[in-house]
N, C-alpha and C positions, 0 to 999 in steps of 0.2 A: 142424492137427485132424483127426484121425484120423474116419472115415464107417462107417460098415456098406457094406456092399457093393451097389453100385449095382442100384436096380430096372433091371428090365429089360421094356419092352411092346411089345409085337410085335402087330401089328393090320392085315391089309391092306399089310404089308412095309413098312409107317411104324413107327419104332426111335424112340423116345424115352430116351435116355440121361441119370438125375438120381438124386440123391438128396435131393428137396425133400420139406418145406423144410430139412432141416437145411443144406442146399447150395441159393445161390441159380441156379447155372450150371445149365440144361437143353441138354442136344443132343437135336438133333432130326435125323431123316435117311429121306430117302424115298429110291425111284432116278432119281437123275441129281441127285441135289441134296443139300444137309445145312446144318444150322442151328446157331448157340448162340444161346443165350436167357440176358440176367441178367435175374431179375425182380428189380427196386429195393423196388417196395412195393405190396402187396397193398391196393387198397381196396374201398369198397362201394358197391354200385346206388344211386342215387336211391331214394327209396320210389314204387311207382306213380302217374302222376297223368294225365288227359288233357291234351291239347294242343291248339289247333287253330291249322293251318297254311293258307297259300295255295297253288297249285295250283305244284307244279315245273314247270319249261318244260324241263328236263335231268335226266340222270339218270347220275352216275358211281361208278364202284363204287370202293371204297378200294387196291385194284390198279392200278387204271387213273391212281387221284391219284400215287400208290408211280412210275409208269414215265412221267411224265409229263417229269420231265426228267434220266432214266435213259439211261445211253448203252448198256444191255444188258437183254435182252428176259425179264422174268420172266412166271411164269404161276403161279396158285393163290396163296393168300391166305396173307401171311407179315407182315405188321404184327403187333408186340404178339405175337404167337404164341397168339392166341384160339384156335386151335384147336386145342392142347395139349391131349391127356387130363387130363393132371396138374392143370391147371390148372380144367380145366371140374369136375372132382373138387371141389377145393378151393371153385370156387362152388357147387357144390352141394350142401357142407356149411355153408358160410353162409346158405345159404339156408333149412334146415332148421334150422340154430339158433334158441332158443326167443327172441321178444322179450322183453328185460325189463321189466316195469312197476316205476312209482316206485315205492316202497318205502310212502308213503301212502295208495297207490292197493290194498294188499295187504288179505288180512283178517287179521287179529292170528295165525291161526295160521300164513300165508304167510309173515308175518312175522319169526316163531320159525322156520321151515324155511331161514329167507336167512340166517337170521344165523347158524344150525348151520353151513348151507353153507360160509360165509367163515369159521367158525372152524374147517372140518374141513381148508381153503387153507391157513389159517397154519399147524395147524399139520404139516401136509404138507411147509410149506414152511421146518418150523423143522426137521425133524428132516436135510432136505437141507442144509440151512445149518452145523448143528453138526458135520456130516463133517467139515468142513475150521479150525472154529470150535475144537473143545476137545479135549483128549487121548483116549484112549480109555476109561480107566481112570475121566473125571470122572461118567460116566453121567445128562450132562444130562437134564430131561424139561421137558417147556412141561404144571405143570397146569392151569395156566386163562386165559383171555383177557378184556381188559376193552377194550370201544370204545364206539362211538357213532353209528346212524344215525339224518340228521334230530335228533330231539328224543328218542330214546329211547336210553337206555343197557342194557348186555348185559353178563352178565360169566358166561360158560360154562367150566364144568369139564371137563376132559377125563380117560375114564375111569370107572371104578366110584367109589361113593363110600368111601371112609378111614373106617371105621365106628367105631374106636376112636379115630382123632382127634376123628369127630366128640363122639362121650362124653364125651374128655376137654374139649375146646371148651366145651362146655356144664357139666360139674360146674367147671372152672375159674371158668367164671361165677357158678355157683351160691356158689362159694367168695368170689367178689368181693362178688357181694349180700352176704351174711353178713355178712361182715370191716368193710363199707363202711355197713351198713345202708339199704340201697337199696332200693327196694319192686317189689314185682310190675308195679306200674302205671310205677314210673318206668323198669325196665329195658326194660321192651315201647317205651316213648316213643323211648329208646337206639338197641334195636334198629332200629326203622321209621328209623332216621335213617343208620344203617351197616348197610350190607349185608353186611359183612363179620363180624356179631356172629354168634350159635346165634339161632333162632330163641327168642320166648318159651316155646310150649310144649314147645320142646323140654329149655329148663331147669328149666320145673318139672316133666316127669318126671324127670329127673334127680335131682332135688330132693328127690321122695317117695320114688329109690328110695336116695340115702344115709340118708336119714331111717330107712326099713325097714331099713337093713341095721344100723346104727347103735344107734337104738332096743332090735334081738336082743341086742348085750352089754351096752348099760347102758340097762336096764330106768326106765322112768317110770311111777311113781305116783300116781295121783289121789285125794284124800284129802277128807274131809266133816270141816270143825272146828267145835266146838263154843265158836261167839265171843257170850261174853256180852256183855250190854250195858254201856254205861261214859258216865257223864256227865264223866270225865276230858277236857279240853284241851290240845292238844298248843300247847307254851310259842312254838312258830317254827313254820310251816306254809311246807315248803319247795315245796311245788307245788300251784298253785290254779287250775291249766287244767280248764274246768268239764267239757268231755268225759273227759280223762284221771279226773274226780275220780267222774263216774259210772261210767266203765265201770269201772271198782276195785270200786265199791258193789255193781255186777251179781255181783261176784264173792265178797265176804264171806260167809265160812262154807265156801268151797274151798280148794286147796290141791296142791301138792305135790310128790315128794320123789324125792330118787335117792339108789342104797347109792354110799357112799362107797369099798367094795369092788370095785365094778365100774368107778368110775372109775380106781382106782388099777390094777386091773390092764391094764387098755385104754394108760394113758402108762406102765408100768414100761419096756416095751422099748423108746419112744422113752428115755425117759431115762434110761437103760443104753446106749444109744448115743451119746448126744449127752453121755456120761459126768459125767452129776448124779449116778448110782445106781452105788454100786462093789460087784458083789456078792464080791470078796472082804471086805465089809464090809455086811453085809445091814441097813441100817440108814435106814430113812425116819423123817421128823421132819415131823408135821402139824402147820399151824396153824389153829384155828377161830377163826372172824370173824360176827362177825353186825350186821346195820344196820336199823334202822328207819327209814324214808324217811316225815315228816309228810307228808300229804296230808288239806287242808281241815284240819279244827282236832278232829278226831274219829276220824279214820282213818289206820294206817300201812299204810305197801308193807313187810314183813316178810321179810326172806332172812339164811339162816345159810348162811354156807361155807367152804369150807377149800382151801388153799393147802399148796403140798409147798417145806418151807424149803430144801429138798438144792437147788432149783433156783433160789439166791440171786439169780440176773443176770435174773429175769422177774418177784419176787415184787411189781415195782410195776405191772403193766400189769396191767386189770381182767380180760381174759379168762384169767390163770392164776389165780385165785379160782372155785372150782369149785361151783356153787350145790347144796344138798344138801335145803334147806327155802326155800319158798314159799309168801307165801298174804298176803291182805289183811286187815287188822281192825286188833288192837290190837294193841299192845309189851306184855304184862304177863308178870307170871311161871307165871300157871294155866294159859293157853294156851297158853304157849311149854313148860312141864315137860307138857302133853297131843301135843303135835304131834312134839314131841325123843323122845318117847319109845323107837321104833323106831331111831332115830340113838343115842341112848345104850346102848342094849342092845349096839347095834356096835360103837361108840366101845369098850365096857368088853373086848368080844372082842377086839378091836384089840390095844389091852393088853393084856390078859393074854397072849394067844395065838399075836400078831403076824398074819400073813397069808401065806399059798401064793397065789403067783402064775402063771400059766395055764402054765409050762415047770416047775410043782413046787419052785420056788425057796421058803425061809421068808423073812419080812422081817422083824425088830422094828420096831417102831410105836413113836416119840414125840409126844407130845401137848402143843400150845400152845395159846394161847385167847388175843385179841386183840379187843378193840373199843373204843367208846367207856365214859366211867365209866357210862352207863345202862343201855347193854345186860350190863355185867360185872357192876354188881350186880344186875340180874334173875336173870340164869343163876347167879350164887352166891346167890340167894335171900336174899340181904344188903339193909340199908337204904343207901337214896340217896345221890346227895353231897351234898342238903341236909338230910343226916338230924344227930342230935344224935354218933350212933354210926357215923361215915361210912366207916370204912376198912376196906378187902377184909384188911389184911393185920397189921391191930391192931388193938387194944380201947378205942385213946384216942378221946378226949371233945373236940370241939374248944377248949370252954375248954383244956383239957392242951397243945395239936399246938403250944403257944411253948415247951414242955420242951426243950430243946437236950440233955437227955441221954441221953435215949429212945433206947434201941436197937433195930432189927427182930430179932423172930423171928419165921421162917417155919413155917403148919400145913401140915397137907395136907388137900387138898379132893376124894374122890371116887376118878374113875379119871384126872383132872387132879390132880396136885401143884401147891397156890395158888401155889407161886414160880415154878410154869409159868404165870399165868395173869401176863399185860402190859400196863401202861395204854397206850395208845394216843400217840403222841410227837404226834402232830398236833394233837389235840383238847387237850394239855397246851400247848403254845405257841398255839391258840386262845383258851382260856378264860384260861390266865394275860392273856395281852392285853385279852383283855375287860375283868380285873379291873383293870390300868392304867391303862387308858381314861378305867374307869368311877371309879378314882380322883380323877383329872385333872378329871374330871367336877364332882365333890363339891366337890374344891378350888375350883373356879371357882366353884360355887355360894356358898359358903362366905365368899366373898372379893367376893360381888356383881360377878360380870363375864362372869357367866350369860346370853348373850342372842343373838341370830338370827345376829349375825355370829360368834360363839366356836363356836355349832354347824355353822353352812355351814364352817366351818374345817376342824372337825374330821369329817364325813360326809365331804369330801373326802381327806382324810389315812386316813380306816380304809378309803379302798375299796380297799387292799392289803393285809392282816393284816403281811405278812413283811415286806414293806420299809418300813411303817410304825413297825416298831422302830429304822430306818437313819435314814429319812430325815426323818422329823416335823420340821419348824423349831417347837420349843415355844416358843420367844422370840417367838412371834405370838401368847402365849396369858398369860404368866408373866412376870415380871423377871427378869434375864439368869441371877441368881444361883442362883435357884429352876428358872430353864430347864433351868440347868447339871445341878444335883440330878440331875432327873427325865429329863435323858440319860444319865447316868452309870448310873442304874440300869435303863435299857433298855438300854443297850448293851452292860452284862452279863449282863443277862437272853438279849437276841441269843446272843450267846458263848455262853452254856450249852446255847442249842439249838443251836447248830452243832455240840458238844461231843456231845451226843447221838445226831444223825444220823452222827457219826464213829467207824466199827464202830473205829480205832486211839486212841480215847479211852481215858486212864489213867484205873481210877475210884477212884483214890486221890484224884487231884487233881482229878480232878472232886467228890468229896465236900470236899475243902477249900473250891472254887471255889463251889460252891452251897450253903456254908454261912455265908460271907462275903457272899454278896447275901442270904440270908435279913437277916443284922445288918444290911445298909445299907437292905434294903426298912422296918425298923421305925428305924432312926437313918442318914442320908445321911452322916452324919462319919465312920461306923466303917470303917477302925480306926485313922484319925488323931485323932478326939478319943474321951472316955469319959463326952459329953457325952450328957446323960440325954432331951435335945431329941427326940423323936418324927418320925421321916418319918412312919410309917402305924403303925396300929392293929393289935394283933392278932387282934381279931377280924374282921379284912383280909385273915389270911390262912385260902386256902380250901383244900379237898382237892387240887386240883392242886398247889398251889403245896408244903402238904405230902406229896404224892408226890415233888415233884419234890424235895426235901430229900433227906428221909429214906429212899427206896425207892430211887429210879431211879440212884444210885451204887452199891450193892448188885446190880441188875440189870444195869447197865454188864459190871461184873466176871462175873455168869455167862454171862451172852450174847453176851460178844466176840464166840466164834466165828462167830454168825449178824450181831450189831451189832443195837441196836433198831430201826432205821432199817426191817429186816426185818418189824415187827411195825408198822409205819405200815397206817392204814385207810383211807387216801386212795384207794385204788383199791378197796377194797372198797364203800365212799361212792358213787364214780365210778360203778360197774359198777350199783348199787342204779337211781340217778338214772337212768342210760341206758337199762333197762327198761323203766321207768315211764313214760317220754318217747316210747318208741319202741314198746313192744308193748300201752299202754294207749290209743294214737290208732285210733281206726276207719278211717279214712284206709289202713293198712297191714295189714289183715285182710283176705288175701286177694281185694283189690278190692271187697272189701263185699260178696261172693257169699254164702262162708258165715264165720258167727262162730263162730269154732275159738274156744275157749275161749284169753287171753291168757297164760294160765301154762302153759299144754302148749306154744305158740309158746315160750317162753320156752327152757322145757329143752330142746324138739326143736332150736332153734336152739345150745343151750349143745353139746348131745351132736354136730351137725355139728362146732363149731369143732374138739370133740376128736376126731372123723374128719379133717376137713383137717388139723388138727395132725401124724397120722401117715401124712398121703397128701396132698401139696400139691399138687394138680393144678397151677397156678398155675405151678410148675417143669419143667412138660413142657408147658409149649405152647411153640411154636420157630415165632419172628417174621417173616417177610421181610425180607429188606433193602429198601428204595423208594430206587430211582433214577430219573435224570432225565436225560433225553438230547434 
């Protein structure tokens, strides 16, 4: 091993030749003699202490003890090389070294300084180690170190903070919390457990900044709404949570809106990038939907949304239905007509003139409407489903709906053609299933077999309305022959529902199958018998059955490029349900410190989701690979 040029110290003709401590050999010479010392190990003097001894009768020097059995004469000290100046320097350095106190005896500041010194030493050692352990192009760097001393753990980072990375991490947390409905208090608890997560105050600051940025592009308009008093009661209560009911009641008369054009202009670049929109065929198809969630007996949480049918792959996700109107109150024509005034005007402009995006491209807009029957009939300003003239697409009465010779003639309605008003396929299945069960119960009552046992059987069977069409064991309730007839009717309806959801269904074949099913509904032996025995009565045909038989086949033909499943309102209803349960709870309202309007919270949350749709912060997070040695 190569060493530096030996240091030579000359004092009174004494010469020490060495490279200590790099080399343990020290050569010492003085006039008349020379020695070679090999330093085996350095030690520490014991601490000073007082000792008492008895008197000594004789004294013997170290040299005398050494010369006792020597055959030659020595003079001067020569044991251990204690007289060497380099060793004296080493001893002096050890004496000057600071005595380390135990970690628990240090002040908090002293403990931090001790930890930083350890980290700096580890950083220096790392830089020395990587010289022989990595390629010159690898550019390894030690970003942080984690260790524990006594019962305290330390995570120490090296160098300046990466501000850009810190912002991305905080914004990724905002995105994760918004997507998964994690409350502020919930995240604060998580951050207290895991020190790797950004601090809650940083997350709150970035959330505020993102909200400010996106609100400048997609404005939120809070409006006052005149809600008339109503004595009408909701037939079904969807939400009966007292806290939610009280919060919604406080906001009656308040509402919020967003412009469709603002949202479209923000979405178009990303939709083009994902190839859902084609600039060579600049057409955008919008589906307007609405839903009223029954809260208590007299209150509704009403929302109007739009979705983009071009993005057919994501049409079933609630976050892809964008809220444009929101208010707590009642689901009535007069209220909707007044609150939708600006939206109606905007839709007319979009229908007639199209949309110019931020890049100056012109887009044609096609409009469609889909909702449950109640909301659809309110928006059309026509009778409800239980009226005598119930059908939006024709003037047939309940007495004439069994007339099989009737043909459908579509009329035009305002800016959206009436043929573009499509009933929700989910509600068709739900309401007709309800009818089939009601008829079963009525028959059991007529047979005097309706009792608690039959009720329990039906309640258990109806827990899942879709599977009940396939799996219900009707032989528990009826004789085998009758159970088989009802089962055949139900099986055929289930096949029709599957065909509605299939975009490849042939419209002509569906029209034949659904007519056969209606005949079977009225005559269980059709088409194998011309018996006049009735299965069910013509009066049992409901508006949903009427639409299924007479209009769904034509709609399958017209909208085959979308498929009727694209007009399902299940995502809209789920969105309404989630909004009510998440945003009308006091525990989610900024930790209870500041009572911001829940309506504003909902719209700001939706705006941030639009922001993250174009700026996915989660994709920018690079996680370290964790290993154990």
